[in-house]
Each structure stands twice: as C-alpha cells, then as structure tokens.
mmCIF file as Biopython writes it, N, C-alpha, C and O atoms, coordinates in Angstrom:
data_model
#
loop_
_atom_site.group_PDB
_atom_site.id
_atom_site.type_symbol
_atom_site.label_atom_id
_atom_site.label_alt_id
_atom_site.label_comp_id
_atom_site.label_asym_id
_atom_site.label_entity_id
_atom_site.label_seq_id
_atom_site.pdbx_PDB_ins_code
_atom_site.Cartn_x
_atom_site.Cartn_y
_atom_site.Cartn_z
_atom_site.occupancy
_atom_site.B_iso_or_equiv
_atom_site.auth_seq_id
_atom_site.auth_asym_id
_atom_site.pdbx_PDB_model_num
ATOM 1   N N  . MET A ? 1  ? 73.106  104.786 113.722 1.0 0.0 1  A 1 
ATOM 2   C CA . MET A ? 1  ? 73.806  105.912 113.339 1.0 0.0 1  A 1 
ATOM 3   C C  . MET A ? 1  ? 73.147  107.279 112.838 1.0 0.0 1  A 1 
ATOM 4   O O  . MET A ? 1  ? 72.942  107.237 111.625 1.0 0.0 1  A 1 
ATOM 5   N N  . THR A ? 2  ? 72.659  108.786 113.592 1.0 0.0 2  A 1 
ATOM 6   C CA . THR A ? 2  ? 72.153  109.488 113.156 1.0 0.0 2  A 1 
ATOM 7   C C  . THR A ? 2  ? 73.034  110.259 111.936 1.0 0.0 2  A 1 
ATOM 8   O O  . THR A ? 2  ? 74.215  110.072 111.644 1.0 0.0 2  A 1 
ATOM 9   N N  . TYR A ? 3  ? 72.066  111.185 111.325 1.0 0.0 3  A 1 
ATOM 10  C CA . TYR A ? 3  ? 72.444  112.098 109.885 1.0 0.0 3  A 1 
ATOM 11  C C  . TYR A ? 3  ? 73.899  112.369 110.542 1.0 0.0 3  A 1 
ATOM 12  O O  . TYR A ? 3  ? 75.017  111.903 110.320 1.0 0.0 3  A 1 
ATOM 13  N N  . THR A ? 4  ? 73.313  113.472 111.585 1.0 0.0 4  A 1 
ATOM 14  C CA . THR A ? 4  ? 74.756  114.797 112.261 1.0 0.0 4  A 1 
ATOM 15  C C  . THR A ? 4  ? 76.154  113.739 112.411 1.0 0.0 4  A 1 
ATOM 16  O O  . THR A ? 4  ? 77.299  114.160 112.246 1.0 0.0 4  A 1 
ATOM 17  N N  . ASN A ? 5  ? 75.870  112.480 112.712 1.0 0.0 5  A 1 
ATOM 18  C CA . ASN A ? 5  ? 76.937  111.564 113.072 1.0 0.0 5  A 1 
ATOM 19  C C  . ASN A ? 5  ? 77.605  111.386 111.328 1.0 0.0 5  A 1 
ATOM 20  O O  . ASN A ? 5  ? 78.664  111.795 110.854 1.0 0.0 5  A 1 
ATOM 21  N N  . GLN A ? 6  ? 76.656  110.732 110.801 1.0 0.0 6  A 1 
ATOM 22  C CA . GLN A ? 6  ? 77.210  110.296 109.400 1.0 0.0 6  A 1 
ATOM 23  C C  . GLN A ? 6  ? 78.106  111.436 108.792 1.0 0.0 6  A 1 
ATOM 24  O O  . GLN A ? 6  ? 79.210  111.218 108.294 1.0 0.0 6  A 1 
ATOM 25  N N  . ILE A ? 7  ? 77.573  112.557 108.875 1.0 0.0 7  A 1 
ATOM 26  C CA . ILE A ? 7  ? 78.232  113.510 108.489 1.0 0.0 7  A 1 
ATOM 27  C C  . ILE A ? 7  ? 79.797  113.989 109.097 1.0 0.0 7  A 1 
ATOM 28  O O  . ILE A ? 7  ? 80.812  114.212 108.437 1.0 0.0 7  A 1 
ATOM 29  N N  . SER A ? 8  ? 79.618  114.056 110.489 1.0 0.0 8  A 1 
ATOM 30  C CA . SER A ? 8  ? 80.777  114.011 110.723 1.0 0.0 8  A 1 
ATOM 31  C C  . SER A ? 8  ? 81.999  113.055 110.400 1.0 0.0 8  A 1 
ATOM 32  O O  . SER A ? 8  ? 83.165  113.337 110.121 1.0 0.0 8  A 1 
ATOM 33  N N  . TYR A ? 9  ? 81.413  111.934 110.516 1.0 0.0 9  A 1 
ATOM 34  C CA . TYR A ? 9  ? 82.349  110.580 110.117 1.0 0.0 9  A 1 
ATOM 35  C C  . TYR A ? 9  ? 82.835  110.508 108.556 1.0 0.0 9  A 1 
ATOM 36  O O  . TYR A ? 9  ? 83.633  109.701 108.079 1.0 0.0 9  A 1 
ATOM 37  N N  . ASP A ? 10 ? 82.119  111.600 107.865 1.0 0.0 10 A 1 
ATOM 38  C CA . ASP A ? 10 ? 82.580  111.686 106.785 1.0 0.0 10 A 1 
ATOM 39  C C  . ASP A ? 10 ? 83.402  112.993 106.466 1.0 0.0 10 A 1 
ATOM 40  O O  . ASP A ? 10 ? 84.050  112.986 105.419 1.0 0.0 10 A 1 
ATOM 41  N N  . ALA A ? 11 ? 83.441  114.160 107.299 1.0 0.0 11 A 1 
ATOM 42  C CA . ALA A ? 11 ? 84.306  115.016 107.561 1.0 0.0 11 A 1 
ATOM 43  C C  . ALA A ? 11 ? 85.018  114.574 108.095 1.0 0.0 11 A 1 
ATOM 44  O O  . ALA A ? 11 ? 85.940  115.385 108.186 1.0 0.0 11 A 1 
ATOM 45  N N  . GLU A ? 12 ? 85.377  113.233 108.848 1.0 0.0 12 A 1 
ATOM 46  C CA . GLU A ? 12 ? 86.765  112.996 109.837 1.0 0.0 12 A 1 
ATOM 47  C C  . GLU A ? 12 ? 87.298  112.301 108.662 1.0 0.0 12 A 1 
ATOM 48  O O  . GLU A ? 12 ? 88.081  113.007 108.027 1.0 0.0 12 A 1 
ATOM 49  N N  . LEU A ? 13 ? 87.125  111.228 108.223 1.0 0.0 13 A 1 
ATOM 50  C CA . LEU A ? 13 ? 87.338  110.400 106.773 1.0 0.0 13 A 1 
ATOM 51  C C  . LEU A ? 13 ? 88.073  111.260 105.705 1.0 0.0 13 A 1 
ATOM 52  O O  . LEU A ? 13 ? 89.169  110.875 105.300 1.0 0.0 13 A 1 
ATOM 53  N N  . ALA A ? 14 ? 87.572  112.298 105.278 1.0 0.0 14 A 1 
ATOM 54  C CA . ALA A ? 14 ? 87.885  113.565 104.457 1.0 0.0 14 A 1 
ATOM 55  C C  . ALA A ? 14 ? 88.926  113.979 104.684 1.0 0.0 14 A 1 
ATOM 56  O O  . ALA A ? 14 ? 89.830  113.935 103.850 1.0 0.0 14 A 1 
ATOM 57  N N  . TYR A ? 15 ? 89.074  114.516 105.940 1.0 0.0 15 A 1 
ATOM 58  C CA . TYR A ? 15 ? 90.208  115.183 106.732 1.0 0.0 15 A 1 
ATOM 59  C C  . TYR A ? 15 ? 91.559  114.090 106.589 1.0 0.0 15 A 1 
ATOM 60  O O  . TYR A ? 15 ? 92.596  114.289 105.956 1.0 0.0 15 A 1 
ATOM 61  N N  . ARG A ? 16 ? 91.278  113.197 107.184 1.0 0.0 16 A 1 
ATOM 62  C CA . ARG A ? 16 ? 92.099  111.964 107.311 1.0 0.0 16 A 1 
ATOM 63  C C  . ARG A ? 16 ? 92.982  111.715 106.153 1.0 0.0 16 A 1 
ATOM 64  O O  . ARG A ? 16 ? 94.209  111.633 106.208 1.0 0.0 16 A 1 
ATOM 65  N N  . GLN A ? 17 ? 92.171  111.593 104.995 1.0 0.0 17 A 1 
ATOM 66  C CA . GLN A ? 17 ? 92.867  111.390 103.730 1.0 0.0 17 A 1 
ATOM 67  C C  . GLN A ? 17 ? 93.748  112.458 103.386 1.0 0.0 17 A 1 
ATOM 68  O O  . GLN A ? 17 ? 94.914  112.339 103.011 1.0 0.0 17 A 1 
ATOM 69  N N  . GLN A ? 18 ? 92.936  113.772 103.584 1.0 0.0 18 A 1 
ATOM 70  C CA . GLN A ? 18 ? 93.589  114.956 103.106 1.0 0.0 18 A 1 
ATOM 71  C C  . GLN A ? 18 ? 95.027  115.248 103.866 1.0 0.0 18 A 1 
ATOM 72  O O  . GLN A ? 18 ? 95.861  116.100 103.560 1.0 0.0 18 A 1 
ATOM 73  N N  . SER A ? 19 ? 95.062  114.530 104.676 1.0 0.0 19 A 1 
ATOM 74  C CA . SER A ? 19 ? 96.809  114.979 105.566 1.0 0.0 19 A 1 
ATOM 75  C C  . SER A ? 19 ? 97.214  113.917 105.313 1.0 0.0 19 A 1 
ATOM 76  O O  . SER A ? 19 ? 98.403  114.055 105.028 1.0 0.0 19 A 1 
ATOM 77  N N  . ILE A ? 20 ? 96.806  112.483 105.215 1.0 0.0 20 A 1 
ATOM 78  C CA . ILE A ? 20 ? 97.568  111.433 104.587 1.0 0.0 20 A 1 
ATOM 79  C C  . ILE A ? 20 ? 98.398  111.822 103.365 1.0 0.0 20 A 1 
ATOM 80  O O  . ILE A ? 20 ? 99.617  111.661 103.312 1.0 0.0 20 A 1 
ATOM 81  N N  . ARG A ? 21 ? 97.529  112.436 102.223 1.0 0.0 21 A 1 
ATOM 82  C CA . ARG A ? 21 ? 97.850  112.774 100.948 1.0 0.0 21 A 1 
ATOM 83  C C  . ARG A ? 21 ? 98.727  113.863 101.133 1.0 0.0 21 A 1 
ATOM 84  O O  . ARG A ? 21 ? 99.610  114.033 100.291 1.0 0.0 21 A 1 
ATOM 85  N N  . ARG A ? 22 ? 98.622  114.708 102.194 1.0 0.0 22 A 1 
ATOM 86  C CA . ARG A ? 22 ? 99.933  116.470 102.291 1.0 0.0 22 A 1 
ATOM 87  C C  . ARG A ? 22 ? 101.122 115.526 103.356 1.0 0.0 22 A 1 
ATOM 88  O O  . ARG A ? 22 ? 102.199 115.960 103.764 1.0 0.0 22 A 1 
ATOM 89  N N  . ALA A ? 23 ? 100.761 114.683 103.521 1.0 0.0 23 A 1 
ATOM 90  C CA . ALA A ? 23 ? 101.978 113.786 104.200 1.0 0.0 23 A 1 
ATOM 91  C C  . ALA A ? 23 ? 102.958 113.038 103.471 1.0 0.0 23 A 1 
ATOM 92  O O  . ALA A ? 23 ? 104.145 112.824 103.713 1.0 0.0 23 A 1 
ATOM 93  N N  . THR A ? 24 ? 102.180 112.669 102.484 1.0 0.0 24 A 1 
ATOM 94  C CA . THR A ? 24 ? 102.901 111.600 101.604 1.0 0.0 24 A 1 
ATOM 95  C C  . THR A ? 24 ? 103.846 112.587 99.995  1.0 0.0 24 A 1 
ATOM 96  O O  . THR A ? 24 ? 104.760 112.233 99.251  1.0 0.0 24 A 1 
ATOM 97  N N  . ALA A ? 25 ? 102.866 114.085 100.097 1.0 0.0 25 A 1 
ATOM 98  C CA . ALA A ? 25 ? 103.485 114.599 99.201  1.0 0.0 25 A 1 
ATOM 99  C C  . ALA A ? 25 ? 104.691 115.860 100.033 1.0 0.0 25 A 1 
ATOM 100 O O  . ALA A ? 25 ? 105.549 116.426 99.355  1.0 0.0 25 A 1 
ATOM 101 N N  . ALA A ? 26 ? 104.577 116.049 101.128 1.0 0.0 26 A 1 
ATOM 102 C CA . ALA A ? 26 ? 105.411 116.174 101.634 1.0 0.0 26 A 1 
ATOM 103 C C  . ALA A ? 26 ? 106.904 115.907 102.073 1.0 0.0 26 A 1 
ATOM 104 O O  . ALA A ? 26 ? 107.880 116.565 102.432 1.0 0.0 26 A 1 
ATOM 105 N N  . ASP A ? 27 ? 106.480 114.293 101.804 1.0 0.0 27 A 1 
ATOM 106 C CA . ASP A ? 27 ? 107.931 112.889 101.700 1.0 0.0 27 A 1 
ATOM 107 C C  . ASP A ? 27 ? 108.620 112.651 100.849 1.0 0.0 27 A 1 
ATOM 108 O O  . ASP A ? 27 ? 109.792 112.291 100.734 1.0 0.0 27 A 1 
ATOM 109 N N  . ARG A ? 28 ? 107.337 113.005 99.836  1.0 0.0 28 A 1 
ATOM 110 C CA . ARG A ? 28 ? 107.847 113.055 98.390  1.0 0.0 28 A 1 
ATOM 111 C C  . ARG A ? 28 ? 108.618 114.159 98.020  1.0 0.0 28 A 1 
ATOM 112 O O  . ARG A ? 28 ? 109.330 114.003 97.028  1.0 0.0 28 A 1 
ATOM 113 N N  . LEU A ? 29 ? 108.642 115.434 98.691  1.0 0.0 29 A 1 
ATOM 114 C CA . LEU A ? 29 ? 109.604 116.463 98.424  1.0 0.0 29 A 1 
ATOM 115 C C  . LEU A ? 29 ? 110.663 116.610 99.108  1.0 0.0 29 A 1 
ATOM 116 O O  . LEU A ? 29 ? 111.711 117.025 98.613  1.0 0.0 29 A 1 
ATOM 117 N N  . ALA A ? 30 ? 110.501 116.234 100.537 1.0 0.0 30 A 1 
ATOM 118 C CA . ALA A ? 30 ? 111.591 115.991 100.859 1.0 0.0 30 A 1 
ATOM 119 C C  . ALA A ? 30 ? 112.832 115.207 100.424 1.0 0.0 30 A 1 
ATOM 120 O O  . ALA A ? 30 ? 114.020 115.529 100.449 1.0 0.0 30 A 1 
ATOM 121 N N  . ARG A ? 31 ? 112.114 113.885 99.944  1.0 0.0 31 A 1 
ATOM 122 C CA . ARG A ? 31 ? 113.012 112.838 99.556  1.0 0.0 31 A 1 
ATOM 123 C C  . ARG A ? 31 ? 113.720 113.444 98.432  1.0 0.0 31 A 1 
ATOM 124 O O  . ARG A ? 31 ? 114.950 113.490 98.437  1.0 0.0 31 A 1 
ATOM 125 N N  . GLN A ? 32 ? 112.921 113.983 97.324  1.0 0.0 32 A 1 
ATOM 126 C CA . GLN A ? 32 ? 113.535 115.062 96.200  1.0 0.0 32 A 1 
ATOM 127 C C  . GLN A ? 32 ? 114.852 115.582 96.388  1.0 0.0 32 A 1 
ATOM 128 O O  . GLN A ? 32 ? 115.954 115.263 95.941  1.0 0.0 32 A 1 
ATOM 129 N N  . VAL A ? 33 ? 114.357 116.660 97.337  1.0 0.0 33 A 1 
ATOM 130 C CA . VAL A ? 33 ? 115.708 117.798 97.823  1.0 0.0 33 A 1 
ATOM 131 C C  . VAL A ? 33 ? 116.543 116.910 98.260  1.0 0.0 33 A 1 
ATOM 132 O O  . VAL A ? 33 ? 117.686 117.123 97.855  1.0 0.0 33 A 1 
ATOM 133 N N  . ARG A ? 34 ? 116.426 115.948 98.963  1.0 0.0 34 A 1 
ATOM 134 C CA . ARG A ? 34 ? 117.799 115.201 99.689  1.0 0.0 34 A 1 
ATOM 135 C C  . ARG A ? 34 ? 118.179 114.640 98.440  1.0 0.0 34 A 1 
ATOM 136 O O  . ARG A ? 34 ? 119.400 114.478 98.417  1.0 0.0 34 A 1 
ATOM 137 N N  . ARG A ? 35 ? 117.604 114.270 97.367  1.0 0.0 35 A 1 
ATOM 138 C CA . ARG A ? 35 ? 118.554 113.506 96.269  1.0 0.0 35 A 1 
ATOM 139 C C  . ARG A ? 35 ? 119.283 114.638 95.635  1.0 0.0 35 A 1 
ATOM 140 O O  . ARG A ? 35 ? 120.182 114.264 94.881  1.0 0.0 35 A 1 
ATOM 141 N N  . ARG A ? 36 ? 119.163 115.657 95.721  1.0 0.0 36 A 1 
ATOM 142 C CA . ARG A ? 36 ? 119.388 117.164 94.943  1.0 0.0 36 A 1 
ATOM 143 C C  . ARG A ? 36 ? 120.561 117.580 95.798  1.0 0.0 36 A 1 
ATOM 144 O O  . ARG A ? 36 ? 121.576 118.021 95.258  1.0 0.0 36 A 1 
ATOM 145 N N  . ARG A ? 37 ? 120.462 117.455 97.149  1.0 0.0 37 A 1 
ATOM 146 C CA . ARG A ? 37 ? 121.628 117.935 97.912  1.0 0.0 37 A 1 
ATOM 147 C C  . ARG A ? 37 ? 123.032 117.142 97.461  1.0 0.0 37 A 1 
ATOM 148 O O  . ARG A ? 37 ? 123.023 116.028 96.938  1.0 0.0 37 A 1 
ATOM 149 N N  . PRO A ? 38 ? 124.323 117.965 97.776  1.0 0.0 38 A 1 
ATOM 150 C CA . PRO A ? 38 ? 125.255 117.033 97.483  1.0 0.0 38 A 1 
ATOM 151 C C  . PRO A ? 38 ? 126.057 116.095 98.805  1.0 0.0 38 A 1 
ATOM 152 O O  . PRO A ? 38 ? 125.342 116.065 99.806  1.0 0.0 38 A 1 
ATOM 153 N N  . ARG A ? 39 ? 127.183 115.463 98.940  1.0 0.0 39 A 1 
ATOM 154 C CA . ARG A ? 39 ? 127.064 114.633 99.737  1.0 0.0 39 A 1 
ATOM 155 C C  . ARG A ? 39 ? 127.681 115.291 100.826 1.0 0.0 39 A 1 
ATOM 156 O O  . ARG A ? 39 ? 128.003 114.526 101.735 1.0 0.0 39 A 1 
ATOM 157 N N  . ARG A ? 40 ? 127.883 116.227 100.962 1.0 0.0 40 A 1 
ATOM 158 C CA . ARG A ? 40 ? 128.736 116.926 102.043 1.0 0.0 40 A 1 
ATOM 159 C C  . ARG A ? 40 ? 127.501 116.632 103.768 1.0 0.0 40 A 1 
ATOM 160 O O  . ARG A ? 40 ? 127.795 116.343 104.928 1.0 0.0 40 A 1 
ATOM 161 N N  . MET A ? 41 ? 126.114 116.908 103.052 1.0 0.0 41 A 1 
ATOM 162 C CA . MET A ? 41 ? 124.815 116.739 103.958 1.0 0.0 41 A 1 
ATOM 163 C C  . MET A ? 41 ? 124.906 115.817 104.686 1.0 0.0 41 A 1 
ATOM 164 O O  . MET A ? 41 ? 124.769 115.990 105.897 1.0 0.0 41 A 1 
ATOM 165 N N  . ASP A ? 42 ? 125.170 114.540 104.143 1.0 0.0 42 A 1 
ATOM 166 C CA . ASP A ? 42 ? 125.669 113.331 104.503 1.0 0.0 42 A 1 
ATOM 167 C C  . ASP A ? 42 ? 126.432 113.364 105.496 1.0 0.0 42 A 1 
ATOM 168 O O  . ASP A ? 42 ? 126.089 112.946 106.602 1.0 0.0 42 A 1 
ATOM 169 N N  . SER A ? 43 ? 127.794 113.962 105.188 1.0 0.0 43 A 1 
ATOM 170 C CA . SER A ? 43 ? 128.532 113.524 105.811 1.0 0.0 43 A 1 
ATOM 171 C C  . SER A ? 43 ? 128.491 114.028 107.860 1.0 0.0 43 A 1 
ATOM 172 O O  . SER A ? 43 ? 129.045 113.537 108.844 1.0 0.0 43 A 1 
ATOM 173 N N  . ILE A ? 44 ? 127.517 115.225 107.658 1.0 0.0 44 A 1 
ATOM 174 C CA . ILE A ? 44 ? 127.177 115.658 109.016 1.0 0.0 44 A 1 
ATOM 175 C C  . ILE A ? 44 ? 126.473 114.518 109.749 1.0 0.0 44 A 1 
ATOM 176 O O  . ILE A ? 44 ? 126.926 114.067 110.802 1.0 0.0 44 A 1 
ATOM 177 N N  . HIS A ? 45 ? 125.520 114.125 109.260 1.0 0.0 45 A 1 
ATOM 178 C CA . HIS A ? 45 ? 124.818 112.902 109.423 1.0 0.0 45 A 1 
ATOM 179 C C  . HIS A ? 45 ? 125.777 111.836 110.144 1.0 0.0 45 A 1 
ATOM 180 O O  . HIS A ? 45 ? 125.697 111.599 111.349 1.0 0.0 45 A 1 
ATOM 181 N N  . ASN A ? 46 ? 126.740 111.185 109.236 1.0 0.0 46 A 1 
ATOM 182 C CA . ASN A ? 46 ? 127.060 110.111 109.514 1.0 0.0 46 A 1 
ATOM 183 C C  . ASN A ? 46 ? 128.257 110.060 111.076 1.0 0.0 46 A 1 
ATOM 184 O O  . ASN A ? 46 ? 128.683 108.983 111.493 1.0 0.0 46 A 1 
#
C-alpha cells in the first residue's frame, strides 16, 4: 500500500466513524424526543 492510499484509508475510516457517531447521536436524540411526546402520537401509528 502506498503512502497516499494509507492517507485516504485513514480519512475514510475517520469519516465512517464520524458518520456512525452522528447516526447514534441522532438516534439517541430521536429516542429522547419520542419519550417526551404524549401518547396521542403513538395512536396515529397504531
């Protein structure tokens, strides 16, 4: 593997970790919002 390939690989790895972290944070936020909402929101889905 060449030097530039190593750099791009590291960048891709960092980007993937960042996107995963962002997804988990958004999921956690959505879960908090869902918990805070009243039950009438659930009745729409059911």
